[in-house]
N, C-alpha and C positions, 0 to 999 in steps of 0.2 A: 579532308583527304587530299594529298598532293597529287595532281595529275602526273602520272609517270608511265612511260613506256620503256620496257627493258628488252634488250636484244643480247643474246649470247652468240656471237658470230661463229664460233667454232662448232656449235651444235645445231645451228639453224641456217643451213645453206639457203641462199637467196636466188630467186629466179632472175632478178634484175639487180643492178647495183643499188645498194641502200645509200641514201644521201640525207644529210642534215642541212637545215637552213635556219638562220635567225636574221631578223631585219631590224632596221633602226627608225622606222616611221617616216623616213624621207624618200624611200625608194632604194636606199643602199642596203647591203646585206653582207653576210658571211656565210659560206656554204662549202661543202665538200663531201667526199665519200666517207662512210663510217670508218673504213680502214683503207690504207694505201694512199698513193699519191693522187693528185687531181686527175680526173679523166675528161673533164669538160673545159672549154674556154672560160666558162663562168665560175669555175671553182676558185675560191680565194678566201682568205681570212679577213680581208678588208676590200670590199667593193663600195666605193664612196659615191654618194649622190651629189654631183657637182652641178653648178648652174650652167645653162647654155653658154657656149656651144659644146661643152664637154659632156654633160649628162652623166649617166652612171659609168664609173670608171674603175677598172681593175687596177689596184695598187699593190697590195701584198698578196701574191699568188699562193704561197704556202710557207709554212714554218717547219724547219727540221729541228726537232727537240730530242736531245740525247741525255740520258741520266748516267752518271758515273758512280759505280759502287766503290766501297773502300778497298776492295781487293784488286782493283785495276780493271775489272770488267766494265763494259759500257753497253748500253742498249738504246737503240733509237725507237721512238714511239710512233708507230703507225705509218712508217714510210713504205712498207711493203718490201724492204730490203733484208738481206741476211743480217742477223744480229738484232732483229726487232724484239722489243718487248712483246709478249703475247697479249693480245687484246682479249681480256676475259669477259668484258661487258661494255656495252654502250647503252646509255639510257637518256631519255629526255625527262628532265625534272622541271616542272612548270614550263615545259616547252623548250628548255635550254639544254644544250648537249653536255654530257658527262661521259668521259672514258675511264675505264679501269684497266690498267696494264700490270702484268706480272713480269718483273725484270729480275731474274734469279730468285732470290728470297725476298725481294722488295716489291711492295704493292704501291703503285703510283696512280693517283687520280689527277685527271686534267679536265678543266671546265672552261667554257667559253660564254661570253655575253657581249652584246652590243649595247651601248648607251642609247636610250631612246631620244630621237631628235638630234643625234650627233654622229659624225663619221668617225666613230671610235669603237675599237674592239678590244676587249680584255681577255687574256688567257691566264688561268691560275693552275699551279701544280702543287700537290700535297703528297707527302709520304704517309701512307696509312699503316704500313707494317714493314718490318725489316730495316736494314741500315743502308743509307744512301749518302754519298759524299757531296755531289754537285750536279748542276744542270747547265748544259750549254745549248744555246739557241742560235740557229742561223736562219734569218728571214730571206725569202726570195721574192724579187720584185720584177714586174713587167707592167709599166704604166701604159695603158691603152684603153680605148672604149671597150666596155665589157663584152660587147658582141663581136668585136673584131676577131678574125681568125687568129689562132695562136702564133702564126708566123707573120702576122700583119704589121708588127711594130718591133723595133729593136728593143733590147733589154740592156740598158746601161744608164749610168748616172754618176753623180758625185756624192761623196760621203763626208759628213762632218761628225765630229766626236765631242760629246759633252758628258763626261763622267760615265754613268751607266746608261747613256742614251746615244743611239745612232740616228742621224738625220740623213735620209736618202732623198736626193733631189734628182728628178728626171726632167728632161727638156719639155717645156710647155705644160707641166703639171705641177700642182701644189706639192710642197715637201711632205714627206711622211716621217713622223717621229716614232722611233721604236725605243721604248723606255722600259728597263727592267728594274723591278723593285724586289730586292731580296738581300740576304746577308752577304756582304762582300761583293755586291754586284759591280760588274765592270763591263765596258764595251771595248771591242777591238776592231779597228778599221782594217780589214783584210779582204777587199773585194774579190769576188769570184764570179765567173759566168759558167753556165751549163745549158744543156738542152733537155727538155722534158717531152716525153711521149704522152699524148692524151688519147686514150683508147676510144672513147666515145666519138671524138671528132673523126678519127680515122674510119671508124665503123660507118659513119654517116657520109663518107666520101669527101670530107673536108681535110685540109692540112692537119696532120697529126703531130708534127714536131714543132716546138716553139722554144725560143731562147728565154732564159731567165738570168737575172743579175742579183747578186747578194752584196749589200754594202759592207758586211762584216758579220761578227757574231758577238753574242752577249753571254756572260758567265755569272753564276752565283752559287753559293752554297745551297744545298737542299738536304734536309734531314727531317726527322719526326717533329722537331721543334721549330723549324724554319721553312716555310713555303716560299713560293716565288710567284710574281705576277708580271706579265708582259702587257704593255699597253701599245696598241697600234693606233696612231692618231694622224688623221689627215690635217695638215696645217693650212687649212683654207679659212681665211678670216671671215668670209661671208657665211660659212656653213654652220657656225656655232660649234661648240665642242672643243674649243681651244683653251678654255679656262680650266686649268688643272684643279684649282681650288674648288670649282663648282661640281666636279665630278662625284666626289664623295665615294661611298661604297656602291659601285655599279651593280653588284649582285643584289644587295638588299633593296636598292631602289627599284630594280627591274622586277624582282619577285613581288614586292609590294604593289607595283603597278599591275602586274598580271593577276594578283589576288583580287584587285578591284575590278578587273575585267570580268572575272567569273562571277563575282558577287552581284553585278548588275545585269547579268545575262538572264534570259528566259529561264525559269526554274527547271524546266526539263533538260536544260543544256549545261548544268553545273556539275555533272559527274560523268565518269566513264569516257567513252570515245567522244561523246558530245563535248565534254569539257576540253579535251585535247583539241578539238576542231574550233572551239571558241578562241583558244590561244593561237591556233594557226590563222584564224580569220583576222586577227589583229595585224598580221604581217602585211596584209593587202591595203589597209586603210592608211593613207599617207598624206603628208604635206608634199605636193609634187614638185620638189625642189629641182628635179632633173629637167623641168621645163619652165622654171621661174628664173628670170635674169638676175644676175648677182646684184646689180644696182637696184636698190629698192626692194629686194626680195624679202628682207626681214619685215619691212613696213607693210608689204602686201600680205604676208602671213599674219601679221598682228591685226591689221585693219580689216581684212576680208576673211581671215581664217581659212585660207585655201585648203581644200581637201580633195582627194581623188582616190581611186581604187586601182591598184596595179592588177592587171588581168592574170598574171601568172609568173612564177619564177622558174627559170631564170630570165627569159628573154623578152617577155611581153612588158610593155609599158601600160599606160592607161587608155583603154578602149571604151568608146561610148556604149556599145552594145553590152559588153561584159559588165561594165559598171552598173548599168540600169538593171540587169538581171540579178546581179549579185548583191545589190544594195540592201534588200530586205534582210537577207540572211546574215550579212556581214555587219550591218549597223542597227537596224530596228530590233532584231532579235537579241542583240548584244548590248542593248541599252545605250546606243549611240545615235539617237535621233537627231541631235544637233549636228553631228557629222554628216548625217544623211542630207539634211537641209543644205549644208555648205557645199556638198558635192553637187547637188542639183542646181544650186544657184551658180556654181562655177561653170557647169556645162551650159546653163541658160545664157550666160554672157558670151558664149562662143557659137550661138545659133546663127547660121547663115542660110538664107533662102529656105527657111523652114526646116533645116536639118541641123542636128547636133553632130559633132565630129565622130567619125568612125574610130579614129585614134589620134594620139599625139605622138609623133616619132620621138624617140629618146633624144634629148638635147635640143629640141625645137619648142618654140612657144605657140606656134600656130598648128591647127589640126588638119587632117585629111577628112574629106566628107563623103567618101564613096561607100555609102551604106543606105539601104532602104528600110531597115528595121530598127536601127538604134533610136531614131527619133520617136518611133511608135512605142518602144520600150520606155522612153522618157515619160510618156503619159502614165504608163503603168506604175513607174517608180514614184511619180508625184502622187498617184492615187494611194499607194501603200503608205506613204508618209502622212498624207492627210487623214487616212483612215485610222492610223495609229495615234497621231498626235492631236487630231481635231484642231489643228492650227489653221484657222480660216484666214488669218493675216498672211500666212505663207502662201496659201492658195490664191488669195487676191493678187499678191505680188507676182505670181507666176502666170496668172490667167492671160495677160496680154501676149506673152510669149507663146503660150499654148494656142491661143486664138490665131495668131499669125502663122503658126506651124500648120494648123488645119487648112487655113486659106491657101497656103502654098501647095499643099498636097492636092487640094481640089483643083487649083488652076494649073498645076504642073510645075515641077521644079527640076533640079538637076538630074542627070542620069536616067531620064525617061520615067521618073517617078511621078505618077499623076493618077487622079481618079478618072475612071472611064465614065463619061456622062451618060452612057447608055444604061449602066447597071449600078453605078456607085462604087464598084470594086476598084481596088488599087492595082495598077500594073507598074512594072519596073524593068529596067534592063537596057544596057548599051553594049555594043561589041567591045570585047576585051576587058570588061569590068565584072567583078564579083561583088554583088551588093547584098546578098542575104548572109546569114550566119554560116552557111555552107560556102565558105569564101576561099577555098584553095585555088591558088594560081601559081604557075611556074612559067616565068618569062611571059610569052603571049598565050599560054594555054590556060583557059579558065575551065577547071575540071567539072564543076557543076554550075553552069551559068544560071539556070532556072529563070530564064527570061519569060515574062508574061505576068500572070496573076498567081502568085505563090500563096499556098494555103495559110502559112503562119503569118505572112504579111497582112492578109485580109482578116484573119482572126484578131491580130493586133489593131488593125484599122477600126474594126467594129468596136473593140474594147475602148479605144481612144475616144471615139465619137460618143459611145454610151457614157463614158466618164464625163465628157464635156456636158452632156445633158444633165447628169447627176449633179455636177458642180454648179451649173447655172441655177438649178432649182435650189440647191443648198444656200446659194448667195442671194436668192430672191430675184433672179434675172430670168429673162425669157429663154426657156430651154426647148421650145417647140421645134426650131430648125434642126437642132441636133437629134431630137427624138425621131423626127421624120426621116432624116438621113440614116440613122441607125436602123430603123425598120427596113428601109430600102436595101441597105447593105446585107442585113440578115436574110431577107427573102432571096436576094440574088445569090448569096453564098450557098444556101441550102439547095438551091436549084442547080447551080453550076458545078459545085464541087463534089456532090454526093454521087458515088458509083454503086448502083444496086448490086452489080456483080463486079468486084468480089465483096462488097459490103463495107467499104471504108472510103476515105476521101482521096480525090486526086491530089497529087503533090503540086501540080501547076496546071492551070487552064489558060487557054488563049496564048500558048507559047508558040514558037516557030514551028514546032511539030505537032501542034494541037494539044490535047490533054495528056499529061504524064501520069500514068497510073502506078508508078513505082511506090512501093510501100516504104515510106520513110517516117521518121518520128515527128516530123513537123506538124502533122495534123493533131498532135496531142494538145496543142494550144487552143484549138477550137473547143475543147472541153475545159482545160485547166484554168484559163484566164478568168478573172472575177466576173466579167460579162462574157459568158460563153456564147459564141455565135452559132454553134451547131445545135440543131433540134435535139433535146434531151432523149427522145425516143431512139436516137441513133448512137448515143454514147456507148451502150454496152457492146455493140458490134465493133466499134473503133477500138475500144480498150481491149477486147478479146484478141483482135488482130495484133495489137502492139505487144501484149503479153506473150502471145504464142510465137511470134516471129522475131521480135526485136529485143525483148527484155533479157538481160544477162545478170549475173551476180554483181557486176560493177557498173551498171548503167544500161543505156539503150543503144543498140546498133543503129548506125546511120542509114542502113539499107538492108532490105530483107535478103537472107541467104539464097533465096531462089531466083534472085535477079542476075542476069548474065554479067553485069558489071561489078558484082560483089567481090570484095577483096577481103580475105580472112585475116591478113596480117598488115600491120603498119610498121614497115621495116625497110631499110636500104637507104639509097641516096635521096636527094631532095625530090627528084622526079617520082621515084617509087613511093616515098612517104606521102607527098601531097596528092599523088594519084589515088591513094587509098584513104585519104583523110576523112572523106564523107561518103565513102563507097562501101560501108560495112563497119568500119572502125567504131568502137564503142565510145560513147561520150558519157562521162560520169554525171555531168550537170543535169542531164535529162531525167535523172531519177526524181528530181524535184517536181517538175510539171507532171510526170507520170504518176507520182504518188498523189498529188493533188487531184488529178483527173480521176484516178481510181477511187479515191475517197468520195468524190462527188457522185460517181456512178454507183458505188457500193458503200453507202455511208456507215454501215456497221462493220466494215472489214478492216479495222485498224490493225488487227493482228497480222494480216497478210502484208500490209505495208511495212510494219515493223520488221517482219521477217525479211522483206526485200532490202530494207536499209541495213539490217544487221549483217547481211551477206557481204556488204562492202567493208565492214570493220577490219577483217584481216589485212586488207590493203594498207592500213595505217602502219603495218609492220614491215612493209616491203620496199617502197620506192622513195618518196619524200617522207621520211619517218614522221609520224604524227600528223600527216596531212593527206589530201586526196589529189591524185595527179590529174592530168588533162584527159588522156585517152588510153584505150586498151585495145589489144588485138581482139578481133571479132569472135574468135574461137578459143576454147579452152587450151591452155590454162589462163587465157586472157592476160597476157603479159602487159605490164604498164608501159606506156610510151609517152613521148612529148614532155611537157613541163612536169616537174616533180611535184609541184604544188600550184593548184589552179583555183582562182578566186571563185568562179561560179560553181565549181565542183564542191568546194567546201560549203559555200553559202546555201546551195540547194539541198545538200544533205541535212544541214542544220534546220532549214526551213521545213523540210519534209518530216524530220523527227519532231519538231514542234507541232506540226499539224496533227500528229498522232497523239498529242498531249494537250488538246483543246486550243492550242495556238493563242493563248491569252497573254498579252504583253504586260 
């Protein structure tokens, strides 16, 4: 059965803009609204993954396509302007976007695909019914870093003409080739400039008007017997994808690749919404070309098989924390254990002072290290790979790095991250830094600093030390120092973090203001992790509090509604958005640890967890079509916000669904 999601826009009003996205396995992508012009700075038909210092780069912002009927009438497709062809249907077919337009008596289909491993997008038009005469296409270009504000770069360049091909050259960027394949195809160099309004940018308080430049337009016949195909190709010699002969039939190749992805996924993930999310998961697993230098990039990829995980589309690059959390759902459950190992080996090469990078900024090869939990999640990710693959050689190779990481945490490393010798617990924090996953910061304002001993940091710390004991025993080495430390951490955790009234865990202890009793979801990890630090007798009380106060149909709130700092909406300018990011806003990825903790507490209650997960399925019809977004408003109707497609949101739903089906790989 073909994984398909169908939307009829005229009969299905959306609460938020619906957007599609396809990716190329390098970090590049094509994306836009289902209907109408671009509304975000990130919307474009070709966003290329280029080597540093460029990184991911907007090249072709949009394409105006117009069909001409034999009686002189003409219809534009999906521009949102007068004279539009009516959009009857949008669907994802194998995760690839397909539009169906009614233009008078003519029915037109448009499809898009990106070549895997290449900065190349293909668009295809077919006449399914009625009589059509021709197709005209005008591409619009603004070469700029994809995250730059829409008014942050000029839009101009030079045009070259080669038969039915336009070559658009912008200063400081590789050329873009625009090639039309169709009957009587031709290209005309008639450059134009315009200004486009981006509604989402203006809504968020950013510049809403930006310039665009068109190098010309392309024409061809279009009728029932003759379709048309447009290729958008970045002429970057180091990128791959410049060999026309190697491209072949991009659609057949990509569908075959996607069929193989589903075939090797966990059996419970091969149909329905789970199958759609397996295809969405593929977009996050990349060769991180946006941070590999052009010189030697291909040899690095071939020799080391560099892999990473993009944290979310459109604006996130690869983050250490997100990568480690999402690793199991995106790779191990989808039959990509080799990719999982390459990802971990890559991050291990970047360990500094016992820490893995918090993130790699787009277009940079070195990472930023301001995180207290990403390194602890690294232990968890290694543990899942070893448990699934039983690859002891992989474990032996990583053990020196892991041992060094533990030693640095015990002795103290950057950002105030250190084990307290008095109780074995881990504390963290420095002024002006956000080190936990609740990491919102606007200029000098750290919204939730959580300095001190944070509950999930210490749950992860215990899990890491318990894993080290387990691994040393597995490899025939002395595990006693780690067992003793794990026992000490567990004893101190249960003594220090438990609050009899109200019957759940403190979020932070030994902070500047003492113990923080805010009900947040972070305590779920004290139950959910493989080595749970919390006394099992207390699990039911914690889980009841989380279900009663934090669980929603789309994930867990980041703060209880009865807290005075609770924010019901994630909306407005950057100050307003980041001020509510972890103050009530719902995070979809937390459904994974919640589901795991619930099943550990209530082993026979799989139906309840399935019900919790099914409640999220309608969201696949809403925001990033066929995927799960980043965050949601804390109150109904729980409008989706943030990234339209988030790695750990997708990964943790898949992992939780597999948990309900025995979780056997």
